[in-house]
GURO-436752 format. One record per atom (N, C-alpha, C): atom name; z, y negated, x; residue number from 0; residue in three letters. Coordinates in pm, 1 decimal, padded with zeros to 6 digits. Last residue first. Layout:
BEGIN
@atome CA z Z y Y x X num NUM residu ALA
...
END
This chain:
BEGIN
@atome N z 03547.5 y -03512.3 x -00412.6 num 136 residu ASP
@atome CA z 03427.8 y -03598.7 x -00411.8 num 136 residu ASP
@atome C z 03447.7 y -03729.6 x -00475.4 num 136 residu ASP
@atome N z 03776.4 y -03364.9 x -00459.9 num 135 residu ARG
@atome CA z 03767.1 y -03440.1 x -00333.6 num 135 residu ARG
@atome C z 03650.3 y -03537.3 x -00333.0 num 135 residu ARG
@atome N z 03737.4 y -03225.1 x -00691.1 num 134 residu THR
@atome CA z 03826.4 y -03340.0 x -00698.2 num 134 residu THR
@atome C z 03821.7 y -03422.1 x -00570.1 num 134 residu THR
@atome N z 03567.4 y -03019.0 x -00610.1 num 133 residu ALA
@atome CA z 03515.4 y -03117.8 x -00704.5 num 133 residu ALA
@atome C z 03603.9 y -03241.0 x -00709.1 num 133 residu ALA
@atome N z 03734.7 y -02868.2 x -00452.1 num 132 residu ALA
@atome CA z 03620.1 y -02932.5 x -00389.2 num 132 residu ALA
@atome C z 03565.9 y -03041.2 x -00479.9 num 132 residu ALA
@atome N z 03910.9 y -02771.4 x -00642.8 num 131 residu SER
@atome CA z 03962.4 y -02858.9 x -00538.5 num 131 residu SER
@atome C z 03847.8 y -02930.9 x -00467.5 num 131 residu SER
@atome N z 03734.1 y -02613.9 x -00794.5 num 130 residu ALA
@atome CA z 03802.5 y -02725.8 x -00857.8 num 130 residu ALA
@atome C z 03854.3 y -02822.4 x -00751.6 num 130 residu ALA
@atome N z 03656.9 y -02413.1 x -00623.5 num 129 residu THR
@atome CA z 03556.9 y -02512.4 x -00661.7 num 129 residu THR
@atome C z 03620.5 y -02632.1 x -00727.2 num 129 residu THR
@atome N z 03902.1 y -02275.7 x -00600.9 num 128 residu SER
@atome CA z 03837.9 y -02329.0 x -00480.6 num 128 residu SER
@atome C z 03732.3 y -02433.3 x -00515.8 num 128 residu SER
@atome N z 03967.9 y -02198.8 x -00869.0 num 127 residu PRO
@atome CA z 04055.1 y -02290.8 x -00793.0 num 127 residu PRO
@atome C z 03985.3 y -02351.2 x -00671.4 num 127 residu PRO
@atome N z 03665.9 y -02221.3 x -01066.1 num 126 residu THR
@atome CA z 03763.5 y -02141.1 x -00993.5 num 126 residu THR
@atome C z 03849.9 y -02237.3 x -00913.9 num 126 residu THR
@atome N z 03603.5 y -02377.6 x -01379.8 num 125 residu CYS
@atome CA z 03595.2 y -02375.1 x -01233.8 num 125 residu CYS
@atome C z 03697.5 y -02278.5 x -01178.2 num 125 residu CYS
@atome N z 03400.0 y -02341.7 x -01669.0 num 124 residu SER
@atome CA z 03531.5 y -02338.7 x -01604.1 num 124 residu SER
@atome C z 03511.9 y -02323.8 x -01454.5 num 124 residu SER
@atome N z 03162.0 y -02575.4 x -01790.9 num 123 residu ARG
@atome CA z 03195.1 y -02446.1 x -01730.2 num 123 residu ARG
@atome C z 03332.8 y -02452.5 x -01667.5 num 123 residu ARG
@atome N z 03193.7 y -02755.3 x -02098.9 num 122 residu PRO
@atome CA z 03185.9 y -02749.6 x -01952.3 num 122 residu PRO
@atome C z 03224.8 y -02611.1 x -01901.6 num 122 residu PRO
@atome N z 03024.0 y -02613.3 x -02390.3 num 121 residu GLY
@atome CA z 03118.7 y -02700.3 x -02322.5 num 121 residu GLY
@atome C z 03107.1 y -02685.5 x -02172.6 num 121 residu GLY
@atome N z 03017.9 y -02337.4 x -02617.1 num 120 residu ALA
@atome CA z 02956.3 y -02456.1 x -02560.0 num 120 residu ALA
@atome C z 03062.5 y -02540.0 x -02492.2 num 120 residu ALA
@atome N z 03085.4 y -01996.2 x -02546.4 num 119 residu GLU
@atome CA z 03123.3 y -02121.9 x -02610.3 num 119 residu GLU
@atome C z 03053.8 y -02237.1 x -02540.8 num 119 residu GLU
@atome N z 03007.2 y -01658.9 x -02621.1 num 118 residu LEU
@atome CA z 02987.7 y -01776.6 x -02536.7 num 118 residu LEU
@atome C z 03024.0 y -01902.0 x -02615.0 num 118 residu LEU
@atome N z 03015.3 y -01457.8 x -02804.3 num 117 residu ASP
@atome CA z 03141.7 y -01497.2 x -02743.8 num 117 residu ASP
@atome C z 03129.1 y -01621.1 x -02655.4 num 117 residu ASP
@atome N z 02750.9 y -01405.9 x -02862.4 num 116 residu ASN
@atome CA z 02830.3 y -01476.9 x -02963.8 num 116 residu ASN
@atome C z 02962.7 y -01524.8 x -02907.1 num 116 residu ASN
@atome N z 02682.2 y -01256.6 x -02637.7 num 115 residu LEU
@atome CA z 02622.3 y -01388.3 x -02655.3 num 115 residu LEU
@atome C z 02700.4 y -01470.9 x -02757.6 num 115 residu LEU
@atome N z 02827.4 y -01026.5 x -02691.9 num 114 residu GLN
@atome CA z 02859.7 y -01104.2 x -02572.3 num 114 residu GLN
@atome C z 02801.7 y -01244.8 x -02582.1 num 114 residu GLN
@atome N z 02696.4 y -00938.5 x -02922.9 num 113 residu ARG
@atome CA z 02838.4 y -00973.7 x -02928.2 num 113 residu ARG
@atome C z 02877.1 y -01060.6 x -02808.7 num 113 residu ARG
@atome N z 02443.7 y -00884.5 x -02813.7 num 112 residu ILE
@atome CA z 02456.9 y -00988.7 x -02916.1 num 112 residu ILE
@atome C z 02602.6 y -01033.3 x -02927.4 num 112 residu ILE
@atome N z 02511.1 y -00671.5 x -02642.8 num 111 residu ILE
@atome CA z 02452.5 y -00793.9 x -02587.6 num 111 residu ILE
@atome C z 02469.7 y -00909.1 x -02686.4 num 111 residu ILE
@atome N z 02594.7 y -00481.5 x -02828.0 num 110 residu THR
@atome CA z 02689.7 y -00532.9 x -02729.3 num 110 residu THR
@atome C z 02638.8 y -00663.7 x -02670.5 num 110 residu THR
@atome N z 02354.4 y -00429.3 x -02961.8 num 109 residu GLU
@atome CA z 02467.6 y -00488.0 x -03035.1 num 109 residu GLU
@atome C z 02571.0 y -00547.2 x -02939.6 num 109 residu GLU
@atome N z 02194.9 y -00306.1 x -02765.8 num 108 residu PRO
@atome CA z 02160.1 y -00439.6 x -02816.4 num 108 residu PRO
@atome C z 02276.1 y -00506.5 x -02890.6 num 108 residu PRO
@atome N z 02315.1 y -00151.5 x -02484.4 num 107 residu ASP
@atome CA z 02327.2 y -00148.8 x -02628.7 num 107 residu ASP
@atome C z 02297.4 y -00289.3 x -02681.6 num 107 residu ASP
@atome N z 02106.5 y -00057.6 x -02224.7 num 106 residu ARG
@atome CA z 02203.4 y -00152.0 x -02278.5 num 106 residu ARG
@atome C z 02199.0 y -00145.6 x -02430.1 num 106 residu ARG
@atome N z 02043.6 y 00145.2 x -01956.2 num 105 residu GLU
@atome CA z 02036.3 y 00135.4 x -02102.2 num 105 residu GLU
@atome C z 02146.0 y 00041.4 x -02149.2 num 105 residu GLU
@atome N z 01888.5 y 00031.6 x -01668.2 num 104 residu THR
@atome CA z 02012.1 y 00073.1 x -01734.9 num 104 residu THR
@atome C z 01994.7 y 00051.8 x -01884.5 num 104 residu THR
@atome N z 01625.3 y 00159.5 x -01502.0 num 103 residu ARG
@atome CA z 01664.6 y 00062.0 x -01604.0 num 103 residu ARG
@atome C z 01788.9 y 00112.9 x -01672.0 num 103 residu ARG
@atome N z 01620.4 y 00213.3 x -01163.8 num 102 residu ARG
@atome CA z 01643.0 y 00270.0 x -01296.7 num 102 residu ARG
@atome C z 01682.2 y 00157.9 x -01390.1 num 102 residu ARG
@atome N z 01367.1 y 00112.9 x -00946.3 num 101 residu ARG
@atome CA z 01499.8 y 00090.5 x -01002.7 num 101 residu ARG
@atome C z 01507.7 y 00155.3 x -01139.1 num 101 residu ARG
@atome N z 01195.4 y 00322.2 x -00726.9 num 100 residu ARG
@atome CA z 01195.6 y 00245.0 x -00850.0 num 100 residu ARG
@atome C z 01337.7 y 00231.5 x -00901.0 num 100 residu ARG
@atome N z 01127.6 y 00289.7 x -00390.3 num 99 residu ALA
@atome CA z 01212.9 y 00353.0 x -00491.4 num 99 residu ALA
@atome C z 01214.6 y 00263.4 x -00615.1 num 99 residu ALA
@atome N z 00792.3 y 00274.0 x -00283.1 num 98 residu ARG
@atome CA z 00921.2 y 00209.8 x -00304.4 num 98 residu ARG
@atome C z 00998.9 y 00283.7 x -00411.9 num 98 residu ARG
@atome N z 00638.2 y 00534.1 x -00095.3 num 97 residu PRO
@atome CA z 00647.2 y 00453.2 x -00216.8 num 97 residu PRO
@atome C z 00787.3 y 00394.0 x -00230.2 num 97 residu PRO
@atome N z 00553.4 y 00498.4 x 00240.3 num 96 residu ARG
@atome CA z 00644.0 y 00558.7 x 00143.0 num 96 residu ARG
@atome C z 00648.0 y 00471.7 x 00019.2 num 96 residu ARG
@atome N z 00299.1 y 00578.4 x 00454.7 num 95 residu VAL
@atome CA z 00345.9 y 00477.9 x 00360.7 num 95 residu VAL
@atome C z 00431.4 y 00547.0 x 00256.8 num 95 residu VAL
@atome N z 00343.8 y 00695.4 x 00775.9 num 94 residu ARG
@atome CA z 00317.9 y 00730.8 x 00636.4 num 94 residu ARG
@atome C z 00377.9 y 00624.5 x 00545.8 num 94 residu ARG
@atome N z 00204.4 y 00505.2 x 01041.1 num 93 residu GLU
@atome CA z 00317.1 y 00572.0 x 00976.0 num 93 residu GLU
@atome C z 00280.5 y 00598.0 x 00831.4 num 93 residu GLU
@atome N z -00039.7 y 00407.9 x 01141.9 num 92 residu GLY
@atome CA z 00065.4 y 00452.2 x 01231.8 num 92 residu GLY
@atome C z 00186.0 y 00516.9 x 01169.1 num 92 residu GLY
@atome N z -00267.1 y 00335.5 x 01009.9 num 91 residu PHE
@atome CA z -00158.0 y 00239.8 x 01011.6 num 91 residu PHE
@atome C z -00036.5 y 00284.9 x 01090.9 num 91 residu PHE
@atome N z -00449.7 y 00549.5 x 01050.8 num 90 residu LEU
@atome CA z -00491.5 y 00410.0 x 01059.4 num 90 residu LEU
@atome C z -00376.1 y 00315.4 x 01083.8 num 90 residu LEU
@atome N z -00303.5 y 00779.5 x 01009.1 num 89 residu GLN
@atome CA z -00365.0 y 00758.6 x 01139.4 num 89 residu GLN
@atome C z -00407.2 y 00613.3 x 01157.8 num 89 residu GLN
@atome N z -00237.6 y 00744.7 x 00741.7 num 88 residu GLN
@atome CA z -00130.8 y 00748.6 x 00841.0 num 88 residu GLN
@atome C z -00187.8 y 00725.7 x 00981.5 num 88 residu GLN
@atome N z -00483.5 y 00774.7 x 00620.5 num 87 residu GLU
@atome CA z -00419.1 y 00643.7 x 00617.2 num 87 residu GLU
@atome C z -00309.8 y 00635.7 x 00722.8 num 87 residu GLU
@atome N z -00698.2 y 00987.6 x 00817.0 num 86 residu SER
@atome CA z -00594.6 y 00962.9 x 00716.8 num 86 residu SER
@atome C z -00540.9 y 00820.4 x 00728.5 num 86 residu SER
@atome N z -01027.1 y 01069.0 x 00841.8 num 85 residu ILE
@atome CA z -00923.4 y 00986.0 x 00901.8 num 85 residu ILE
@atome C z -00822.6 y 00951.3 x 00793.4 num 85 residu ILE
@atome N z -01256.3 y 01305.2 x 00923.9 num 84 residu ILE
@atome CA z -01165.7 y 01264.9 x 00817.2 num 84 residu ILE
@atome C z -01050.1 y 01191.7 x 00884.9 num 84 residu ILE
@atome N z -01592.0 y 01341.7 x 01006.0 num 83 residu ALA
@atome CA z -01459.9 y 01301.6 x 01053.6 num 83 residu ALA
@atome C z -01379.1 y 01258.7 x 00931.2 num 83 residu ALA
@atome N z -01870.8 y 01548.4 x 01061.5 num 82 residu ILE
@atome CA z -01773.7 y 01493.5 x 00966.2 num 82 residu ILE
@atome C z -01645.6 y 01456.0 x 01040.6 num 82 residu ILE
@atome N z -02059.0 y 01714.4 x 01182.5 num 81 residu GLY
@atome CA z -02089.6 y 01572.9 x 01164.7 num 81 residu GLY
@atome C z -01998.1 y 01505.3 x 01064.3 num 81 residu GLY
@atome N z -02014.9 y 01970.3 x 01252.9 num 80 residu ALA
@atome CA z -02047.8 y 01948.6 x 01112.2 num 80 residu ALA
@atome C z -02084.6 y 01802.7 x 01085.7 num 80 residu ALA
@atome N z -01951.9 y 01928.5 x 01520.9 num 79 residu ASP
@atome CA z -02063.6 y 02016.9 x 01487.6 num 79 residu ASP
@atome C z -02108.8 y 01999.7 x 01343.4 num 79 residu ASP
@atome N z -01722.8 y 01758.8 x 01505.0 num 78 residu PRO
@atome CA z -01849.3 y 01707.7 x 01556.9 num 78 residu PRO
@atome C z -01969.7 y 01795.7 x 01521.2 num 78 residu PRO
@atome N z -01485.4 y 01694.3 x 01313.3 num 77 residu LEU
@atome CA z -01567.1 y 01814.5 x 01325.5 num 77 residu LEU
@atome C z -01705.5 y 01773.2 x 01373.3 num 77 residu LEU
@atome N z -01167.5 y 01574.7 x 01324.5 num 76 residu VAL
@atome CA z -01304.5 y 01541.9 x 01363.4 num 76 residu VAL
@atome C z -01376.2 y 01674.3 x 01387.0 num 76 residu VAL
@atome N z -00916.6 y 01501.0 x 01083.3 num 75 residu VAL
@atome CA z -00981.2 y 01596.0 x 01172.7 num 75 residu VAL
@atome C z -01120.9 y 01544.7 x 01204.9 num 75 residu VAL
@atome N z -00589.8 y 01369.2 x 01003.4 num 74 residu GLY
@atome CA z -00731.4 y 01391.0 x 00981.7 num 74 residu GLY
@atome C z -00785.2 y 01491.8 x 01081.6 num 74 residu GLY
@atome N z -00273.7 y 01413.4 x 00854.1 num 73 residu ASN
@atome CA z -00357.9 y 01408.8 x 00973.2 num 73 residu ASN
@atome C z -00501.8 y 01435.4 x 00934.9 num 73 residu ASN
@atome N z -00176.6 y 01399.0 x 00596.1 num 72 residu GLU
@atome CA z -00102.6 y 01332.6 x 00703.3 num 72 residu GLU
@atome C z -00188.7 y 01316.5 x 00827.0 num 72 residu GLU
@atome N z -00333.0 y 01330.2 x 00285.2 num 71 residu LEU
@atome CA z -00333.1 y 01404.0 x 00411.7 num 71 residu LEU
@atome C z -00253.6 y 01327.7 x 00515.4 num 71 residu LEU
@atome N z -00388.5 y 01298.1 x -00018.4 num 70 residu PRO
@atome CA z -00265.5 y 01278.7 x 00058.8 num 70 residu PRO
@atome C z -00257.6 y 01367.4 x 00182.6 num 70 residu PRO
@atome N z -00656.3 y 01129.3 x -00108.2 num 69 residu ALA
@atome CA z -00625.3 y 01265.4 x -00064.2 num 69 residu ALA
@atome C z -00503.5 y 01253.7 x 00026.8 num 69 residu ALA
@atome N z -00888.8 y 00926.5 x -00236.6 num 68 residu VAL
@atome CA z -00746.2 y 00957.9 x -00250.0 num 68 residu VAL
@atome C z -00729.4 y 01105.0 x -00215.3 num 68 residu VAL
@atome N z -01132.9 y 00789.2 x -00006.3 num 67 residu ALA
@atome CA z -01090.5 y 00872.5 x -00119.3 num 67 residu ALA
@atome C z -00939.2 y 00888.0 x -00121.1 num 67 residu ALA
@atome N z -01414.2 y 00636.2 x 00113.1 num 66 residu VAL
@atome CA z -01269.2 y 00620.9 x 00104.3 num 66 residu VAL
@atome C z -01226.0 y 00695.0 x -00021.4 num 66 residu VAL
@atome N z -01685.0 y 00694.2 x 00345.3 num 65 residu GLY
@atome CA z -01622.2 y 00698.0 x 00214.2 num 65 residu GLY
@atome C z -01472.1 y 00679.0 x 00225.3 num 65 residu GLY
@atome N z -01987.4 y 00630.1 x 00510.4 num 64 residu ILE
@atome CA z -01841.8 y 00617.7 x 00512.6 num 64 residu ILE
@atome C z -01789.2 y 00616.1 x 00369.9 num 64 residu ILE
@atome N z -02258.0 y 00673.7 x 00465.2 num 63 residu GLN
@atome CA z -02199.7 y 00717.4 x 00591.7 num 63 residu GLN
@atome C z -02048.2 y 00723.6 x 00587.1 num 63 residu GLN
@atome N z -02393.0 y 00798.2 x 00154.6 num 62 residu ARG
@atome CA z -02326.6 y 00694.8 x 00234.9 num 62 residu ARG
@atome C z -02264.2 y 00755.2 x 00359.5 num 62 residu ARG
@atome N z -02489.3 y 00985.7 x -00013.2 num 61 residu GLU
@atome CA z -02571.5 y 00954.8 x 00103.3 num 61 residu GLU
@atome C z -02503.9 y 00855.3 x 00197.3 num 61 residu GLU
@atome N z -02282.1 y 01246.5 x -00158.0 num 60 residu SER
@atome CA z -02336.0 y 01110.8 x -00147.0 num 60 residu SER
@atome C z -02416.2 y 01093.9 x -00018.6 num 60 residu SER
@atome N z -02168.4 y 01494.6 x -00144.1 num 59 residu GLN
@atome CA z -02297.6 y 01483.0 x -00212.2 num 59 residu GLN
@atome C z -02361.2 y 01344.7 x -00194.9 num 59 residu GLN
@atome N z -01924.4 y 01446.8 x -00017.3 num 58 residu LYS
@atome CA z -02022.6 y 01533.6 x 00047.8 num 58 residu LYS
@atome C z -02161.9 y 01517.8 x -00012.5 num 58 residu LYS
@atome N z -01793.9 y 01290.3 x -00212.0 num 57 residu PHE
@atome CA z -01829.9 y 01231.0 x -00082.8 num 57 residu PHE
@atome C z -01938.6 y 01313.6 x -00014.2 num 57 residu PHE
@atome N z -01760.9 y 01485.7 x -00409.6 num 56 residu GLU
@atome CA z -01837.6 y 01364.5 x -00439.3 num 56 residu GLU
@atome C z -01881.9 y 01296.4 x -00310.3 num 56 residu GLU
@atome N z -01592.9 y 01671.2 x -00280.1 num 55 residu PRO
@atome CA z -01731.4 y 01707.8 x -00314.1 num 55 residu PRO
@atome C z -01818.9 y 01586.3 x -00346.1 num 55 residu PRO
@atome N z -01355.9 y 01501.6 x -00259.6 num 54 residu TRP
@atome CA z -01427.3 y 01549.1 x -00140.5 num 54 residu TRP
@atome C z -01570.8 y 01590.0 x -00175.3 num 54 residu TRP
@atome N z -01355.9 y 01233.8 x -00505.9 num 53 residu THR
@atome CA z -01320.3 y 01367.2 x -00455.5 num 53 residu THR
@atome C z -01399.0 y 01397.5 x -00328.4 num 53 residu THR
@atome N z -01425.4 y 00969.2 x -00540.0 num 52 residu ALA
@atome CA z -01312.8 y 01022.7 x -00617.3 num 52 residu ALA
@atome C z -01264.0 y 01155.2 x -00558.9 num 52 residu ALA
@atome N z -01496.0 y 00722.7 x -00304.8 num 51 residu ALA
@atome CA z -01526.4 y 00858.4 x -00351.0 num 51 residu ALA
@atome C z -01403.6 y 00911.8 x -00424.0 num 51 residu ALA
@atome N z -01648.0 y 00420.1 x -00245.4 num 50 residu ARG
@atome CA z -01526.5 y 00485.6 x -00295.5 num 50 residu ARG
@atome C z -01568.9 y 00622.6 x -00344.6 num 50 residu ARG
@atome N z -01841.2 y 00355.6 x 00052.9 num 49 residu GLU
@atome CA z -01826.6 y 00382.3 x -00090.9 num 49 residu GLU
@atome C z -01688.4 y 00437.4 x -00119.9 num 49 residu GLU
@atome N z -02042.3 y 00181.6 x 00296.0 num 48 residu LEU
@atome CA z -01913.8 y 00227.3 x 00245.8 num 48 residu LEU
@atome C z -01917.4 y 00253.7 x 00095.9 num 48 residu LEU
@atome N z -02156.5 y 00088.5 x 00569.3 num 47 residu ASP
@atome CA z -02219.8 y 00162.7 x 00460.5 num 47 residu ASP
@atome C z -02109.6 y 00243.4 x 00392.1 num 47 residu ASP
@atome N z -01991.2 y -00224.9 x 00646.8 num 46 residu LEU
@atome CA z -02018.5 y -00083.2 x 00670.4 num 46 residu LEU
@atome C z -02087.5 y -00022.8 x 00549.0 num 46 residu LEU
@atome N z -01883.8 y -00490.3 x 00693.9 num 45 residu HIS
@atome CA z -02025.3 y -00464.0 x 00663.8 num 45 residu HIS
@atome C z -02065.8 y -00320.4 x 00699.5 num 45 residu HIS
@atome N z -01618.4 y -00544.7 x 00700.7 num 44 residu ARG
@atome CA z -01683.8 y -00515.8 x 00829.4 num 44 residu ARG
@atome C z -01829.6 y -00473.3 x 00812.6 num 44 residu ARG
@atome N z -01495.9 y -00556.6 x 00461.5 num 43 residu GLY
@atome CA z -01517.0 y -00683.1 x 00531.2 num 43 residu GLY
@atome C z -01590.3 y -00666.2 x 00663.3 num 43 residu GLY
@atome N z -01450.8 y -00293.9 x 00398.2 num 42 residu SER
@atome CA z -01567.2 y -00360.3 x 00339.1 num 42 residu SER
@atome C z -01595.1 y -00495.1 x 00404.0 num 42 residu SER
@atome N z -01209.3 y -00218.9 x 00518.7 num 41 residu LEU
@atome CA z -01336.3 y -00174.9 x 00576.9 num 41 residu LEU
@atome C z -01456.1 y -00252.3 x 00523.3 num 41 residu LEU
@atome N z -01018.8 y -00343.3 x 00356.5 num 40 residu LEU
@atome CA z -01013.9 y -00361.3 x 00500.9 num 40 residu LEU
@atome C z -01149.1 y -00328.8 x 00564.2 num 40 residu LEU
@atome N z -01089.8 y -00239.5 x 00106.0 num 39 residu ASP
@atome CA z -01102.2 y -00383.0 x 00131.9 num 39 residu ASP
@atome C z -01102.8 y -00413.1 x 00281.4 num 39 residu ASP
@atome N z -01024.1 y 00033.5 x 00149.3 num 38 residu TYR
@atome CA z -01161.3 y -00005.6 x 00116.7 num 38 residu TYR
@atome C z -01183.2 y -00153.7 x 00147.8 num 38 residu TYR
@atome N z -00748.6 y 00012.4 x 00183.8 num 37 residu VAL
@atome CA z -00830.6 y 00062.8 x 00294.6 num 37 residu VAL
@atome C z -00975.6 y 00021.2 x 00272.6 num 37 residu VAL
@atome N z -00684.8 y -00082.0 x -00072.9 num 36 residu GLN
@atome CA z -00650.1 y -00161.0 x 00045.3 num 36 residu GLN
@atome C z -00733.3 y -00117.7 x 00166.0 num 36 residu GLN
@atome N z -00773.7 y 00128.4 x -00233.7 num 35 residu GLU
@atome CA z -00835.9 y -00002.9 x -00247.6 num 35 residu GLU
@atome C z -00805.0 y -00091.8 x -00127.8 num 35 residu GLU
@atome N z -00595.9 y 00326.7 x -00153.5 num 34 residu ARG
@atome CA z -00739.9 y 00345.0 x -00128.7 num 34 residu ARG
@atome C z -00810.7 y 00210.3 x -00135.6 num 34 residu ARG
@atome N z -00360.9 y 00225.8 x -00257.4 num 33 residu ARG
@atome CA z -00377.0 y 00225.8 x -00111.9 num 33 residu ARG
@atome C z -00523.9 y 00246.8 x -00074.5 num 33 residu ARG
@atome N z -00421.2 y 00276.6 x -00527.9 num 32 residu GLY
@atome CA z -00393.4 y 00140.9 x -00480.9 num 32 residu GLY
@atome C z -00410.3 y 00128.1 x -00330.6 num 32 residu GLY
@atome N z -00447.0 y 00553.1 x -00533.6 num 31 residu ALA
@atome CA z -00563.7 y 00470.4 x -00565.2 num 31 residu ALA
@atome C z -00543.0 y 00326.6 x -00516.8 num 31 residu ALA
@atome N z -00279.8 y 00704.8 x -00248.1 num 30 residu SER
@atome CA z -00288.4 y 00661.6 x -00387.8 num 30 residu SER
@atome C z -00412.5 y 00576.1 x -00407.9 num 30 residu SER
@atome N z -00303.7 y 00784.7 x 00018.0 num 29 residu ASP
@atome CA z -00211.7 y 00856.9 x -00070.3 num 29 residu ASP
@atome C z -00225.0 y 00821.5 x -00217.6 num 29 residu ASP
@atome N z -00636.1 y 00820.7 x 00157.3 num 28 residu SER
@atome CA z -00513.7 y 00746.4 x 00131.2 num 28 residu SER
@atome C z -00430.4 y 00823.4 x 00030.4 num 28 residu SER
@atome N z -00891.7 y 00873.2 x 00404.6 num 27 residu THR
@atome CA z -00809.4 y 00919.6 x 00293.3 num 27 residu THR
@atome C z -00685.3 y 00832.7 x 00280.8 num 27 residu THR
@atome N z -01228.2 y 00830.6 x 00490.5 num 26 residu PHE
@atome CA z -01093.0 y 00780.6 x 00503.8 num 26 residu PHE
@atome C z -01014.6 y 00826.7 x 00382.1 num 26 residu PHE
@atome N z -01482.4 y 01008.4 x 00636.3 num 25 residu LEU
@atome CA z -01407.8 y 00992.4 x 00512.0 num 25 residu LEU
@atome C z -01267.5 y 00946.0 x 00546.1 num 25 residu LEU
@atome N z -01793.7 y 00970.0 x 00790.3 num 24 residu VAL
@atome CA z -01649.1 y 00953.6 x 00802.9 num 24 residu VAL
@atome C z -01589.5 y 00933.7 x 00664.0 num 24 residu VAL
@atome N z -02067.4 y 01143.5 x 00949.2 num 23 residu ARG
@atome CA z -02008.2 y 01073.3 x 00835.3 num 23 residu ARG
@atome C z -01855.8 y 01073.2 x 00848.4 num 23 residu ARG
@atome N z -02204.6 y 01089.1 x 01277.8 num 22 residu GLY
@atome CA z -02177.9 y 01166.7 x 01157.7 num 22 residu GLY
@atome C z -02118.0 y 01078.7 x 01050.0 num 22 residu GLY
@atome N z -02140.9 y 01023.9 x 01566.8 num 21 residu ASP
@atome CA z -02270.4 y 01059.0 x 01507.9 num 21 residu ASP
@atome C z -02246.8 y 01149.3 x 01387.1 num 21 residu ASP
@atome N z -01950.9 y 00752.9 x 01669.6 num 20 residu PHE
@atome CA z -01949.2 y 00884.3 x 01606.4 num 20 residu PHE
@atome C z -02080.8 y 00910.2 x 01535.6 num 20 residu PHE
@atome N z -01971.8 y 00487.4 x 01754.0 num 19 residu SER
@atome CA z -02009.4 y 00593.6 x 01848.0 num 19 residu SER
@atome C z -02017.3 y 00732.6 x 01783.4 num 19 residu SER
@atome N z -01890.3 y 00329.1 x 01540.5 num 18 residu GLU
@atome CA z -02020.8 y 00303.4 x 01601.4 num 18 residu GLU
@atome C z -02066.7 y 00419.0 x 01690.3 num 18 residu GLU
@atome N z -01635.2 y 00429.2 x 01492.2 num 17 residu LEU
@atome CA z -01736.6 y 00437.7 x 01388.0 num 17 residu LEU
@atome C z -01877.1 y 00416.4 x 01443.9 num 17 residu LEU
@atome N z -01504.3 y 00364.4 x 01735.4 num 16 residu PHE
@atome CA z -01521.2 y 00503.4 x 01695.3 num 16 residu PHE
@atome C z -01634.4 y 00516.5 x 01593.9 num 16 residu PHE
@atome N z -01513.2 y 00084.5 x 01718.7 num 15 residu GLN
@atome CA z -01577.9 y 00152.0 x 01831.6 num 15 residu GLN
@atome C z -01603.0 y 00298.8 x 01797.6 num 15 residu GLN
@atome N z -01355.3 y 00045.2 x 01493.8 num 14 residu MET
@atome CA z -01497.1 y 00007.4 x 01489.5 num 14 residu MET
@atome C z -01574.8 y 00074.3 x 01602.2 num 14 residu MET
@atome N z -01107.9 y 00134.8 x 01596.6 num 13 residu LEU
@atome CA z -01169.3 y 00200.5 x 01482.0 num 13 residu LEU
@atome C z -01318.5 y 00170.5 x 01476.5 num 13 residu LEU
@atome N z -01060.2 y -00050.2 x 01797.0 num 12 residu ALA
@atome CA z -01076.2 y 00091.4 x 01832.8 num 12 residu ALA
@atome C z -01143.2 y 00168.9 x 01720.0 num 12 residu ALA
@atome N z -01042.5 y -00291.4 x 01636.3 num 11 residu GLY
@atome CA z -01141.9 y -00273.9 x 01742.4 num 11 residu GLY
@atome C z -01166.9 y -00128.2 x 01777.8 num 11 residu GLY
@atome N z -00879.0 y -00388.4 x 01438.7 num 10 residu ALA
@atome CA z -00952.6 y -00266.1 x 01410.7 num 10 residu ALA
@atome C z -01059.0 y -00237.3 x 01517.3 num 10 residu ALA
@atome N z -00776.1 y -00628.6 x 01533.5 num 9 residu ALA
@atome CA z -00685.3 y -00517.9 x 01504.6 num 9 residu ALA
@atome C z -00759.0 y -00386.2 x 01488.2 num 9 residu ALA
@atome N z -00842.1 y -00845.9 x 01741.3 num 8 residu ASP
@atome CA z -00929.6 y -00758.6 x 01663.8 num 8 residu ASP
@atome C z -00853.5 y -00629.0 x 01639.4 num 8 residu ASP
@atome N z -00586.6 y -00949.0 x 01826.9 num 7 residu GLU
@atome CA z -00688.9 y -01034.9 x 01766.7 num 7 residu GLU
@atome C z -00787.9 y -00953.9 x 01684.0 num 7 residu GLU
@atome N z -00291.5 y -00760.9 x 01733.0 num 6 residu TYR
@atome CA z -00401.2 y -00794.6 x 01822.4 num 6 residu TYR
@atome C z -00507.8 y -00874.3 x 01749.5 num 6 residu TYR
@atome N z -00109.7 y -00685.8 x 01541.8 num 5 residu ARG
@atome CA z -00069.5 y -00793.9 x 01631.4 num 5 residu ARG
@atome C z -00181.1 y -00834.3 x 01727.7 num 5 residu ARG
@atome N z -00205.4 y -00469.1 x 01401.7 num 4 residu ALA
@atome CA z -00213.7 y -00600.6 x 01338.4 num 4 residu ALA
@atome C z -00180.4 y -00714.4 x 01434.7 num 4 residu ALA
@atome N z -00385.9 y -00212.5 x 01495.3 num 3 residu GLU
@atome CA z -00273.4 y -00289.1 x 01549.0 num 3 residu GLU
@atome C z -00284.7 y -00432.4 x 01498.7 num 3 residu GLU
@atome N z -00466.4 y 00092.6 x 01370.3 num 2 residu ILE
@atome CA z -00495.8 y -00049.2 x 01356.7 num 2 residu ILE
@atome C z -00371.6 y -00125.7 x 01398.1 num 2 residu ILE
@atome N z -00516.9 y 00377.3 x 01578.2 num 1 residu LYS
@atome CA z -00430.5 y 00299.8 x 01490.7 num 1 residu LYS
@atome C z -00474.2 y 00153.8 x 01488.8 num 1 residu LYS
@atome N z -00627.8 y 00575.6 x 01718.3 num 0 residu MET
@atome CA z -00718.8 y 00489.6 x 01646.9 num 0 residu MET
@atome C z -00641.9 y 00401.9 x 01548.4 num 0 residu MET
END
């Protein structure tokens, strides 16, 4: 049921499942930001949709489809219970990995000020290769 962005109707298989499944569906994502992306993707399809903070909140609601933060790799379909849980990984085909955050290097403010004071006004110095190119023009 993966969404294939390269096809004209990328979510065709998903929509077919939602129309044929006789029950409620909960989509899960790894973070609140990803939940919003899944919600936006689904809300453009005019579905009976809500954001759910937790599993119990979704169970108590009357909506057919919910989107919640729950870091699941695989979903499950429970036809007898009338519940399907579809993970973000199932939708997009791979687990979304958070970007590595750059470490901020600690800089000494006094060193920065000293380096700025060492700067001199005037033309920039050239390296030998740029100097020869400048004289050819």
